[in-house]
Every structure is written in structure tokens, then in C-alpha cells.
C-alpha positions in Angstrom: 0.0 0.0 0.0 1.7 3.4 -1.0 1.5 6.7 0.9 -1.6 7.7 -1.0 -3.3 4.4 -0.4 -2.6 5.1 3.4 -3.9 8.4 3.2 -7.1 7.3 1.5 -7.4 4.5 4.2 -7.0 7.0 6.8 -9.6 9.3 5.4 -12.0 6.2 5.1 -11.5 5.6 8.8 -12.2 9.3 9.7 -15.5 9.2 7.7 -16.4 6.0 9.4 -15.4 7.7 12.9 -17.6 10.6 12.1 -20.7 8.1 11.4 -19.8 6.6 14.5 -20.1 9.7 16.4 -23.3 10.5 14.9 -24.7 6.9 15.6 -23.7 7.5 19.1 -25.6 10.8 19.3 -28.6 8.9 17.8 -28.2 6.1 20.3 -28.3 8.3 23.3 -31.1 10.6 22.0 -29.1 13.7 21.9 -29.2 14.2 18.0 -32.8 12.9 17.7 -35.4 15.4 15.9 -38.2 16.6 17.7 -41.3 14.5 17.5 -39.3 11.4 16.5 -39.5 7.8 18.2 -36.7 7.8 20.8 -36.7 4.4 21.3 -36.6 3.8 17.5 -33.7 6.5 16.9 -31.6 4.8 19.6 -31.8 1.2 17.9 -31.0 2.8 14.6 -28.1 4.3 16.0 -26.8 1.6 17.6 -27.1 -0.4 14.4 -25.6 2.2 12.5 -22.7 2.4 15.0 -22.0 -1.2 14.8 -21.8 -0.9 10.9 -19.3 2.2 11.3 -17.3 0.3 14.0 -16.9 -2.7 11.5 -15.6 -0.3 8.6 -13.2 1.1 11.0 -11.9 -2.3 11.8 -11.3 -3.2 8.5 -9.6 0.1 7.7 -7.2 -0.6 10.7 -6.5 -4.1 9.6 -5.7 -2.8 6.2 -3.0 -0.2 7.9 -1.7 -3.5 9.7 -1.3 -5.2 6.4 0.5 -2.4 5.1 2.9 -1.9 8.0 3.6 -5.6 8.3 4.6 -6.2 4.6 6.4 -3.0 4.9 8.4 -3.9 7.7 9.3 -7.5 6.2 10.4 -5.6 2.8 12.5 -3.3 4.8 14.1 -6.0 6.8 15.0 -8.3 3.9 16.7 -5.0 2.2 18.6 -4.5 5.5 19.8 -7.8 6.2 22.8 -9.2 4.1 22.2 -11.5 1.3 21.7 -15.3 2.7 24.2 -17.3 1.5 22.4 -20.8 2.3 18.7 -22.0 2.7 19.4 -22.1 6.5 20.4 -18.6 6.8 17.5 -17.6 4.8 15.4 -19.2 7.3 17.1 -17.7 10.2 16.4 -14.2 8.5 12.8 -15.1 8.3 12.6 -16.4 11.8 14.0 -13.1 13.2 11.5 -10.9 11.3 8.5 -13.2 12.6 9.9 -13.1 16.3 10.0 -9.2 15.8 6.4 -9.0 14.8 5.4 -11.4 17.3 6.9 -9.2 20.2 5.5 -5.8 19.0 1.9 -7.2 18.6 2.1 -9.6 21.7 1.1 -12.5 19.4 2.2 -16.2 19.1 4.9 -16.7 16.3 2.4 -18.7 14.5 0.0 -15.9 14.4 2.9 -13.4 13.3 3.8 -15.7 10.6 0.4 -15.9 9.3 0.0 -12.2 9.3 3.3 -11.7 7.2 2.2 -14.4 5.0 -1.3 -12.9 4.2 0.3 -9.4 4.0 2.6 -10.4 1.5 -0.4 -12.1 -0.5 -2.6 -9.0 -0.4 -0.2 -6.4 -1.3 1.5 -8.4 -4.1 -1.3 -10.6 -5.6 -4.7 -9.6 -4.3 -5.2 -5.8 -5.1 -9.0 -5.8 -5.2 -9.0 -7.6 -1.8 -6.9 -5.3 -0.3 -8.6 -2.3 -1.8 -12.1 -3.7 -0.6 -10.5 -4.0 2.9 -9.3 -0.4 2.8 -12.9 0.7 2.0 -14.6 -1.2 4.7 -16.4 -3.1 2.3 -15.0 -6.5 3.5 -13.7 -7.6 7.0 -10.5 -8.9 7.8 -11.9 -12.3 8.1 -13.2 -11.9 4.6 -9.4 -10.9 3.2 -8.2 -14.0 5.2 -10.6 -16.1 3.1 -9.4 -14.6 -0.2 -5.8 -15.3 0.8 -6.7 -18.9 1.7 -8.7 -19.8 -1.3 -5.9 -18.5 -3.8 -3.2 -19.9 -2.2 -1.4 -22.5 -4.4 -2.9 -20.9 -7.5 -1.0 -19.2 -10.3 -1.4 -15.4 -10.7 -3.8 -15.6 -13.4 -6.2 -18.0 -11.5 -5.8 -16.1 -8.4 -6.8 -13.0 -10.2 -9.7 -14.6 -11.8 -11.2 -16.0 -8.6 -10.6 -12.5 -6.9 -12.3 -10.8 -9.7 -15.3 -13.0 -9.7 -16.2 -12.1 -6.1 -15.0 -8.4 -6.0 -15.3 -7.0 -9.7 -19.0 -6.6 -10.4 -17.8 -5.8 -14.1 -16.1 -9.3 -14.2 -17.5 -12.0 -16.9 -19.7 -14.1 -14.8 -19.3 -12.1 -11.8 -21.0 -13.6 -8.6 -24.6 -13.3 -8.3 -26.6 -12.1 -5.2 -24.6 -10.8 -2.4 -21.6 -8.8 -2.6 -18.9 -10.7 -1.0 -19.0 -8.5 2.3 -22.5 -9.3 2.8 -21.9 -12.9 3.0 -20.6 -14.4 6.5 -17.1 -15.4 6.0 -17.8 -19.0 6.2 -20.2 -18.8 3.2 -17.7 -16.8 1.2 -15.1 -19.7 1.8 -17.7 -22.4 0.8 -18.4 -20.1 -2.6 -14.8 -19.5 -3.1 -13.8 -23.0 -2.7 -16.7 -24.3 -5.3 -15.3 -21.7 -7.8 -12.0 -22.7 -7.2 -12.8 -26.5 -7.8 -14.5 -25.6 -11.2 -11.8 -23.4 -12.2 -8.7 -24.8 -10.9 -5.8 -25.3 -13.6 -5.4 -28.9 -12.6 -8.4 -31.0 -13.7 -11.0 -32.0 -11.1 -10.6 -35.8 -12.3 -6.9 -35.8 -11.7 -7.4 -34.2 -8.2 -10.1 -36.6 -7.6 -8.2 -39.8 -8.7 -5.4 -38.7 -5.8 -8.1 -38.4 -3.3 -9.5 -41.5 -3.9 -6.5 -43.4 -3.3 -6.2 -41.1 0.1 -9.6 -42.5 1.5 -9.4 -43.5 5.3 -11.3 -44.0 8.4 -10.0 -41.9 11.6 -10.6 -42.3 15.2 -9.5 -39.5 17.4 -9.9 -39.6 21.1 -11.6 -36.6 22.9 -12.3 -35.2 26.4 -15.0 -36.5 28.7 -15.3 -40.1 27.4 -16.0 -39.0 23.8 -14.2 -39.7 20.5 -14.3 -38.4 17.0 -15.0 -41.0 14.2 -14.5 -39.8 10.6 -14.2 -41.1 7.1 -12.7 -39.6 4.1 -14.5 -40.9 1.3 -15.9 -39.9 -1.8 -18.4 -37.1 -2.2 -21.4 -39.2 -3.5 -20.8 -41.7 -0.8 -20.8 -39.0 2.0 -23.7 -37.2 0.6 -25.8 -40.3 0.2 -25.0 -41.5 3.7 -25.9 -38.0 5.1 -28.9 -37.7 3.3 -30.1 -41.5 4.4 -29.2 -40.7 8.1 -31.2 -37.5 8.0 -34.2 -39.1 6.6 -34.2 -41.9 9.0 -33.5 -39.2 12.3 -36.5 -37.2 10.9 -38.8 -40.4 10.9 -38.0 -40.9 14.3 -38.8 -37.6 15.7 -42.2 -37.2 17.5 -43.6 -36.3 21.0 -42.3 -39.1 22.8 -38.8 -38.7 21.2 -36.4 -36.4 23.5 -33.3 -36.7 21.1 -32.6 -33.9 18.8 -32.3 -34.2 15.3 -28.4 -34.1 15.8 -28.4 -36.9 18.2 -30.8 -39.0 16.3 -28.7 -38.7 13.2 -25.4 -40.2 14.8 -27.4 -42.7 16.6 -29.0 -44.2 13.7 -25.8 -43.9 11.5 -23.7 -45.7 14.3 -26.5 -48.6 14.7 -26.2 -49.3 11.1 -22.2 -49.4 11.5 -22.6 -51.8 14.6 -25.5 -54.1 13.7 -26.2 -53.6 10.0 -29.6 -51.7 11.0 -30.4 -50.2 14.0 -33.2 -51.9 15.6 -36.6 -50.3 15.1 -35.0 -47.7 12.8 -36.4 -47.1 9.4 -33.8 -47.1 6.6 -35.2 -44.9 3.9 -33.4 -44.4 0.5 -31.2 -41.3 0.1 -32.4 -38.5 -2.2 -29.4 -36.3 -3.3 -29.7 -33.9 -6.2 -27.1 -34.3 -8.6 -26.8 -31.4 -11.5 -25.1 -32.6 -14.6 -24.2 -30.7 -17.6 -25.8 -32.9 -20.4 -22.6 -33.0 -22.5 -20.5 -33.7 -19.6 -22.6 -36.9 -19.3 -22.1 -37.6 -22.9 -18.1 -37.4 -22.3 -18.1 -34.3 -24.9 -16.7 -31.7 -22.1 -15.2 -32.2 -18.7 -17.4 -29.8 -16.7 -17.9 -30.8 -13.2 -21.3 -31.8 -12.1 -22.6 -30.7 -8.7 -23.8 -32.4 -5.6 -26.2 -30.8 -3.7 -24.9 -29.4 -0.4 -21.2 -30.4 -1.6 -20.4 -28.7 -4.6 -18.5 -29.6 -7.7 -17.6 -33.5 -8.6 -16.0 -35.1 -11.4 -18.1 -35.7 -14.4 -16.8 -39.5 -14.3 -18.7 -39.8 -11.1 -21.7 -38.5 -12.2 -21.6 -40.9 -15.5 -20.7 -43.7 -13.1 -24.0 -42.9 -10.8 -26.2 -42.8 -13.9 -24.9 -45.9 -15.6 -25.1 -47.7 -12.3 -28.6 -47.0 -12.3 -28.0 -45.3 -8.7 -31.4 -44.6 -7.3 -30.4 -42.6 -4.5 -29.3 -39.7 -6.8 -32.1 -37.5 -8.3 -30.4 -36.2 -11.7 -31.2 -32.7 -13.0 -29.9 -31.2 -16.3 -28.8 -27.7 -16.8 -30.1 -25.3 -19.1 -27.3 -25.1 -21.9 -28.0 -21.5 -22.4 -27.5 -20.2 -18.9 -26.3 -23.2 -16.8 -29.3 -23.0 -14.4 -31.4 -26.0 -13.7 -34.9 -26.6 -15.7 -37.8 -26.1 -13.3 -41.1 -28.0 -12.7 -44.0 -26.2 -11.5 -47.5 -27.0 -10.3 -50.5 -24.8 -9.0 -51.8 -26.3 -5.8 -51.4 -25.3 -2.1 -49.5 -28.4 -1.6 -45.8 -27.9 -2.6 -44.9 -31.2 -4.5 -41.9 -33.2 -4.5 -40.5 -31.8 -7.8 -41.0 -28.2 -6.5 -39.3 -28.9 -3.3 -36.4 -30.2 -5.5 -36.2 -27.0 -7.4 -36.2 -24.8 -4.3 -33.2 -27.2 -3.1 -31.6 -26.4 -6.2 -32.2 -22.7 -6.3 -31.2 -21.9 -2.8 -29.0 -24.7 -1.6 -29.6 -23.8 2.0 -31.7 -21.9 4.3 -32.1 -18.5 2.6 -31.8 -16.6 5.5 -28.5 -14.4 5.4 -25.6 -16.3 6.7 -27.3 -19.6 7.5 -25.7 -22.8 6.6 -28.5 -25.2 7.3 -28.4 -27.8 4.3 -31.5 -27.6 2.1 -32.3 -31.4 2.8 -33.3 -30.2 6.3 -35.5 -27.3 5.5 -39.0 -26.9 5.0 -40.9 -25.3 2.0 -43.0 -22.1 2.9 -45.1 -19.8 1.4 -43.6 -16.1 1.3 -47.1 -14.6 1.0 -49.3 -16.9 2.7 -51.8 -18.7 0.7 -54.7 -17.5 3.0 -53.7 -14.1 1.8 -53.5 -14.7 -1.7 -50.2 -16.1 -2.1 -49.7 -18.8 -5.1 -47.7 -22.1 -5.0 -44.9 -21.1 -7.3 -41.0 -20.8 -6.9 -41.4 -17.0 -6.9 -43.7 -17.4 -3.9 -41.7 -19.9 -1.9 -38.6 -20.3 0.1 -37.0 -23.1 2.0 -35.8 -21.9 5.6 -34.7 -24.0 8.2 -36.8 -24.6 11.2 -35.2 -22.0 13.2 -35.8 -19.3 10.4 -39.1 -20.6 9.6 -40.1 -20.0 13.3 -38.5 -16.6 13.2 -40.5 -15.7 10.0 -44.0 -16.7 11.7 -43.0 -15.3 15.4 -41.4 -12.0 14.7 -41.4 -9.2 12.2 -38.6 -10.7 10.0 -40.1 -11.5 6.5 -38.8 -12.8 3.1 -39.8 -11.0 -0.1 -38.8 -10.8 -3.7 -37.9 -14.4 -4.5 -37.6 -15.0 -8.4 -37.2 -18.3 -10.4 -33.7 -18.3 -9.8 -32.9 -16.0 -6.9 -33.8 -16.9 -3.2 -35.7 -14.2 -1.4 -34.1 -11.3 0.6 -35.2 -10.6 4.2 -36.7 -7.4 5.7 -35.8 -7.0 9.4 -38.0 -5.6 12.2 -35.9 -2.5 12.0 -36.9 -2.0 8.3 -33.3 -3.1 6.9 -32.7 -5.1 3.7 -30.5 -8.1 4.0 -29.8 -10.0 0.7 -29.9 -14.0 0.3 -26.8 -15.9 -0.9 -27.3 -17.1 -4.5 -25.9 -19.9 -6.3 -23.2 -19.4 -8.9 -24.7 -20.9 -12.0 -22.5 -20.6 -15.0 -23.1 -21.0 -18.7 -21.9 -24.4 -20.0 -18.5 -24.4 -22.0 -19.7 -25.9 -25.4 -17.4 -27.9 -27.9 -17.5 -26.9 -31.2 -19.2 -30.0 -32.2 -19.7 -33.5 -31.0 -18.3 -36.9 -32.4 -15.7 -37.0 -34.9 -14.7 -34.2 -37.0 -17.0 -33.3 -39.8 -19.6 -35.7 -38.2 -21.3 -34.3 -35.4 -23.9 -31.4 -35.4 -22.9 -27.8 -34.3 -24.2 -27.2 -30.8 -25.7 -23.8 -29.8 -28.7 -22.3 -28.0 -30.4 -22.2 -31.4 -30.4 -26.0 -31.6 -31.8 -26.3 -28.0 -35.6 -27.3 -28.4 -37.6 -24.5 -26.6 -40.8 -26.4 -26.0 -43.2 -24.6 -23.8 -43.9 -26.9 -20.7 -46.7 -24.8 -19.3 -48.1 -21.3 -18.3 -46.6 -19.4 -15.3 -48.2 -20.6 -11.9 -49.8 -18.4 -9.5 -47.2 -16.1 -8.0 -44.7 -16.5 -11.1 -43.7 -13.9 -13.7 -41.7 -14.1 -17.0 -42.4 -16.4 -20.0 -43.1 -20.3 -19.5 -40.0 -22.7 -18.8 -38.9 -25.2 -21.4 -39.5 -29.0 -20.7 -36.5 -31.2 -20.4 -35.7 -32.5 -23.7 -33.3 -35.0 -22.5 -35.9 -37.0 -20.4 -34.4 -40.1 -21.9 -30.9 -39.2 -20.9 -29.9 -43.1 -19.6 -30.0 -44.2 -23.2 -27.2 -41.8 -24.0 -24.9 -43.4 -21.4 -26.0 -46.8 -22.9 -24.8 -45.9 -26.3 
């Protein structure tokens, strides 16, 4: 960060401090206009104050990055050239120890700060600029450092631009990066990295399969962790099956929570094959597949609901094996979004619930990470108040946020066919929901051998109208799935 950038950061911090002072005044009522609601002004002032503090913290973090990177560069210039790897390591240790002492942190924390500062000042200019302006937090910046580590400069710049440059091709949809909680930004960044990694997902998956294992780790209080490193399709199917079985056991006489029931039925299956009295439902995991990946014409990843990108070879294997646990969804070759199925009754049909799972991926409340399989379809505008049963009037909140909607003034609004609803808080503030990063497919020039296959393009895709728009839905009718006999193609 140059001196001009430091000055701009300080100016942004001063502006945030001014807003903070105004918010403090509103919070204690000293600046409240005559006739206003003092309690509402206090509430608004406190919310504005917290937002201003967050921007100040981000600006201060950017200054710390500047000074850490500057010190590391100066120390390297002052030191004599290292004549051996051991001497270079000793010089780096001296720098790390100095930073650890001046900040009163561990050497491990100091080393992480120095590494992140180097990445931000040399490879991630958009991230550093967003941190300086206060539009992202230090936790968001660390996520970008982590998820670009190991990528070449071009790949790192593309990942950064996807989330932080709204003018980038196929920029991230929905919430800006700073409006996602850091954990959700990490999940989305990791998914994007998987799809665009310079090393093919097939090659990385083959290595991962060789590393599969079961691990046992003792813990405190007579407890232990049992974990399995397995392929994503196996993990998703086991989780889905255990969740469905646990839900079937819930009832007035059952005191165990869903979390406790899930682990009890899973360990029961492991110990005795089937837990006594425990139903064993079939897993229902959504598998989204670009049709040309299914045919082997391209190498685009498929997507497992609740996990993310998986190798196309895995998708082809699941289809060829007739895996009934996986519900296939083909993507629209014009936009990369899945094709929709709708219906016009109060009861939300299974196909529409599956569409909601695809559209939202998880509970649409901002920052919630509850998986879509555990969530409940819900009318945004109640059926009794004229709301229809269409995807534009449906959400799939988890039980906690479903209860929040019906017992408080929080309300979801403005869902569309491809976008989950945003939420309006009791204070009247609007918070956007996270969106899926659907991308248009990368079509080959032709299929089959040279001069034999047809050209592929949007004009060749049948646009047969499936139905009229249902209640609460807008826009033109949607196309039917023209590849409903898709299994025949794998046989061929």
C-alpha cells in the first residue's frame, strides 16, 4: 500500500468515525429530531454504530497489512544476502519473532499475518482495496488469501475478480462478498476454485480416492471423533439417508434432537447393520449434470447438492450404475441453470421442493448454513392471503428461521425463479440472500468426430413450452427437459 493509499485509508477511517459519532448521538437521543421516536432512534443509532465500527476495524486491518508488509520488505533489504537456505530461514524467523513481540501474539500468528500481508500487497489488489474501503472484513480478506493460495497469478486474479469485481465476466450473483458471512464466502470461493482449478478435477479426484480412510481421534469426557474420508457421492448419500431416518424417528415421545438421532442411527447401522426399530429410507441427493459432460463431450464438473463440484466421471458412473439414491437434474445449456418443474396447488409437490433445493442450496436467511435437505418449503405470502404455490412465492427456511418468520417481524420478500428471497428485518433494513453461482456451460465446437457431429448452440436447443406461469410466478413459460431419456445416451 503506497502512501497515497494509506492516506485514503485514513480518510475512510475518519469518515467512519464521524458516522460512528453521529450514531452514538442517535443512540443516546442527543441528536434525535423533535417528535421522533426516541427508542427507534436509539435502535437505529446502535445498528449504524456497529456498522461504522466494522468499517473502522477493516481500515485498521488494512493499515496493519501495510505496515507488516513494509517491515518485512525493509528487513529483507537491510539484511545481508543469505548464502544458504538455513541462513534465509533464520532471517525469516527473526522477522517473524519481531512482529510477534511487537503485537504480543504467538509466532504462528505473526507468521500468518506476514504471509497474508505479502499475498494482499502483491497478488490480491482487489481484496486489499475492499479491505481499505471497509466493504469486506479482515476475516473475508483471510478467506481470499486462503482460497487463492497455490494458484498461479492468473487463476488467483480470476477468483478474486469473480467475487470482488462486479464488472467481471460471470461475476458472482446475489450478495456482494462483504455481505456474506466469512464461512459462506469460503464455501463459495472453494466451489468456484474447484470448477476453475488449472489442474482438472478428475486428476485431483483420482489422488483423493487413493487417500480415503477412516480415522479415530480420542477426545475429552469419554468421547471420541470417528470420521471417514470418502468420495463425495458416498458421503452425501450417507448423510441424506441418516437425516431422513432421524426425521422419521422424531415425535412427541422422542427426547433426542435431530443431531443426536442422526448419529445414533448411523452408528447403529455400522454396529449391527440396521439399528433396531430404525427405518432405512433411500437417500435422495440432487445431482446436477451438464448434459454434454454426461455424454463425455466436455469435462465440466457435475454438482452434488450440499457439497459442490464433483468429477463428471462420478456423475456418469452414478447414472450408468442406476443409482436410485441420486435425483438427476440437467442444466439449461443457455444459462447453466437447472430446468424447473412447477404446479399450481397449495401443497408443494416433491418436484418443486427439489427445485427450491437447487435454487437456494440451503436456508435462504443471510448467513445460515443449514443444508437444504433439512429445510421446509414455505409460502412467502401466505396462501390464505392470496399467495400462490410457485417458486417465486416459495422459500425453504430451516426450522429456526421458519419459526423466526412466523413469530417475529422478520419477513422474506422478492424471490424469483432463480433467486432466493431477501429478508426485511424488524428495523426495516434489507438483507440479501446468498445465490448459487450457476455458469453457462462451455460448449465444444461439435460432438463426435470431425465433420460428423452437429454444431451445438442455443438455437439448436428445443424451446418447447412446458406450461403457463403458475400463481405468483412471472416471466415466460419454461422449457421442458428435452433429454428425459438421458440414460439411453450413456448406454449408447
